[in-house]
C-alpha positions in Angstrom: 57.9 48.6 45.5 57.1 52.1 44.7 57.0 54.1 41.2 56.7 57.1 42.8 59.4 56.8 45.5 61.4 60.1 46.0 65.1 59.6 45.8 66.1 60.8 49.0 66.0 58.8 52.4 65.0 61.1 55.6 66.2 60.4 58.9 64.5 61.0 62.1 65.5 61.2 65.6 62.6 60.4 68.0 62.9 60.4 72.2 61.1 57.8 74.0 60.6 59.5 77.4 59.1 57.2 79.9 58.2 58.5 83.7 56.2 57.4 86.5 54.3 54.8 84.1 53.5 57.6 81.4 55.2 58.2 78.0 55.2 62.1 76.4 53.9 62.6 73.4 53.1 65.5 71.3 49.5 65.4 70.2 48.7 66.9 66.4 45.7 67.7 64.6 45.0 69.2 61.1 46.5 68.5 57.8 43.8 66.6 56.4 43.7 64.0 59.3 42.2 63.8 62.7 43.8 63.8 66.1 46.9 61.8 66.0 50.3 61.2 68.6 53.4 61.1 67.9 57.0 60.8 70.1 58.9 64.3 70.0 61.8 64.5 67.6 62.1 64.8 64.1 64.4 65.2 60.7 68.2 65.0 60.8 69.8 67.9 58.9 72.5 67.4 56.6 76.1 67.5 58.7 73.8 66.9 61.9 74.6 63.7 64.0 71.4 62.1 65.5 71.7 63.0 68.6 72.3 66.7 67.7 68.9 66.5 65.8 67.2 64.7 68.9 68.6 68.0 70.7 67.4 70.8 68.5 64.2 68.9 68.0 63.2 68.6 71.4 64.4 72.0 72.4 62.0 72.8 69.7 58.7 70.7 70.6 58.8 70.0 74.5 61.2 72.9 75.3 63.6 71.1 76.9 67.0 68.9 75.9 66.8 65.7 77.2 69.6 63.2 78.4 70.0 60.5 75.5 70.4 57.1 77.1 70.6 54.1 74.3 68.9 53.5 70.8 66.3 51.2 71.1 64.3 50.8 67.8 65.1 51.7 64.1 62.8 51.3 61.7 61.8 51.8 57.8 58.7 53.5 57.3 57.3 54.5 53.6 54.9 57.5 54.2 52.8 58.5 51.6 53.0 62.4 50.7 50.0 64.7 49.6 52.1 65.9 46.5 50.6 66.4 43.0 51.3 64.0 41.6 51.4 61.6 44.7 55.2 60.6 46.2 56.4 58.2 48.5 59.2 59.0 51.2 61.3 56.4 52.9 61.7 57.3 56.5 64.2 55.8 58.9 63.2 56.4 62.5 65.7 56.4 65.1 63.9 56.1 68.6 65.8 56.8 71.6 65.4 56.0 75.5 65.8 59.5 77.1 65.2 61.4 80.1 63.8 65.4 81.1 64.9 67.0 84.0 63.1 66.0 87.2 61.3 69.3 87.1 59.9 69.3 83.7 56.4 70.2 83.1 55.0 69.3 79.5 54.7 72.0 77.3 55.4 73.3 73.8 58.3 74.4 72.8 59.3 77.6 71.1 58.9 76.3 67.7 56.5 73.3 67.9 55.7 71.1 64.7 53.3 72.5 62.0 50.2 70.8 63.5 51.4 70.4 67.0 48.8 71.4 69.4 49.9 69.9 72.9 52.7 68.2 74.8 50.9 65.7 77.1 51.8 62.7 79.7 50.2 59.5 78.5 49.3 56.4 80.7 51.3 53.5 79.2 48.6 51.3 79.4 46.4 53.8 77.2 48.4 54.1 73.9 46.7 51.0 71.9 43.9 53.4 72.1 45.8 56.2 70.4 46.0 57.1 66.8 49.6 57.3 65.7 52.1 58.8 63.0 53.6 56.2 61.8 50.8 54.0 62.9 52.3 50.9 64.4 54.4 52.9 66.7 52.0 53.0 68.7 51.6 49.1 68.8 55.3 48.9 69.2 55.2 51.7 72.4 52.0 49.6 73.9 54.1 46.4 73.9 57.5 48.2 75.1 59.2 46.8 78.3 61.7 49.1 80.0 64.6 46.2 79.9 63.7 45.7 76.2 66.8 45.6 74.1 65.3 44.9 70.4 66.7 47.7 68.3 66.0 47.2 64.6 62.0 46.7 63.9 62.2 46.4 60.0 59.6 47.8 57.9 56.7 49.2 59.5 53.1 50.1 58.4 
């Protein structure tokens, strides 16, 4: 499929946090790309469970621990990397339905992502107008229903 595919697969755990018709998102800028949004979360470290990775990433990025309810999406994603020579990384995205404490206010955590500029509550109805990383996550989120039970999305983007 790819001649320049790196040999390792990177797992990422992400939190889908919906409250009052809004979803919690990270706003990112820089890195040669325009403004974009992503769900809180990130790479799983060796020896770390997906749940532990998600708790660590949420503490770092959004400044709070989350309550993990259930796994709702799993998707494969092939991300082109700006390396020399160019390479492609195989990512597996695990998206968990989560909640934050009732008094949580959207803030950057103590160790935001390199390109993270803000944490925002965004109206669900506006998601299709935003740029996401990976791009099709926005499409899936825009059509997401709270009672949805679909788990494996297959290959995205």
